[in-house]
N, C-alpha and C positions, 0 to 999 in steps of 0.2 A: 423378370417379378422386380428390379430393380425398378425399374416404371410405375408398378403399382404401387410399391413400398412410398416412392415420390409423390402419386400422386394421393396418396392417403396422409399427406403431411409431414412423414418420417426424415428426419435430416440424415445425410451419410455421412457416416463416420471414418468408415475404410471400406475398400471395393463390395466387401461382401455382407456390411454391417449398417444397419438402422437402428437410430432412437428418434424415439417421439414419440406422445403421450396419445393414446387412444384409450376410448372407455370400452368394455367387451363388446359389448355390440358391433361397434365399427373393428374390432379386432377380429371378428367372424366375418365381417364381410369381406377384409382384407383377405382371410384366409380362402374365403370362397372366390375371389378374383385371383389368388394366387394357385390356387388348385386346379379353376379352370388354362392358365396356363402352364402348369405341370402335365395336364390331363394331352396337350397337344401332343400331335404324332411325334414330332422330334423327340419326346419325354424319354429317359432313360431311368432306368433303376436306382441309379447314383444321385438323381436329382432330388433333394429333400430341402425343404424349409422348416427352420424352428422359429415359432413366436413365442416367447417368454415374458409375462410380465417380469418384472423388477422394481419390489418394494423399495421407499425409501432407506431403512435400515440396511438392506441388503446391499443396495446402492454404496451405501458410506463403509462398507466394509472390503468394496473391492481390492483388489491387488493390478496392477498396472507395470507391465514390462515392457523396457521400450519407449513407443513414444508417448510423451507426459500427456497424461490425461486429467483434463482441466474439467470441471464439470461447468462452473461459471462461463466460459468458452461458450456452450452449446445453450447455457440461461441466456447468455447476450444474441444468442439467434432465435429467441421464443423454441427452443428446443426442450422439451422435455423428455422422459424416459417413459417408456411401456409398462403403463400402472394400472392393476385392477383396484 
């Protein structure tokens, strides 16, 4: 699943957290690719993936605990957030 996210141009924020800009159609394409991975014979009922659009206003209300989250760091890497 991580490789699929990277293939679609998403940026790894944490081990299982990716950010990037995807148009709605591309988000659906990624969902189809992830579904193929999860339907592999090694899949378990505990496996799941959440794709969540985040609007700019909601992103501005973020609360971060721990590692400082600086949106400018990601903008410098040409990384945007999933938005519809």
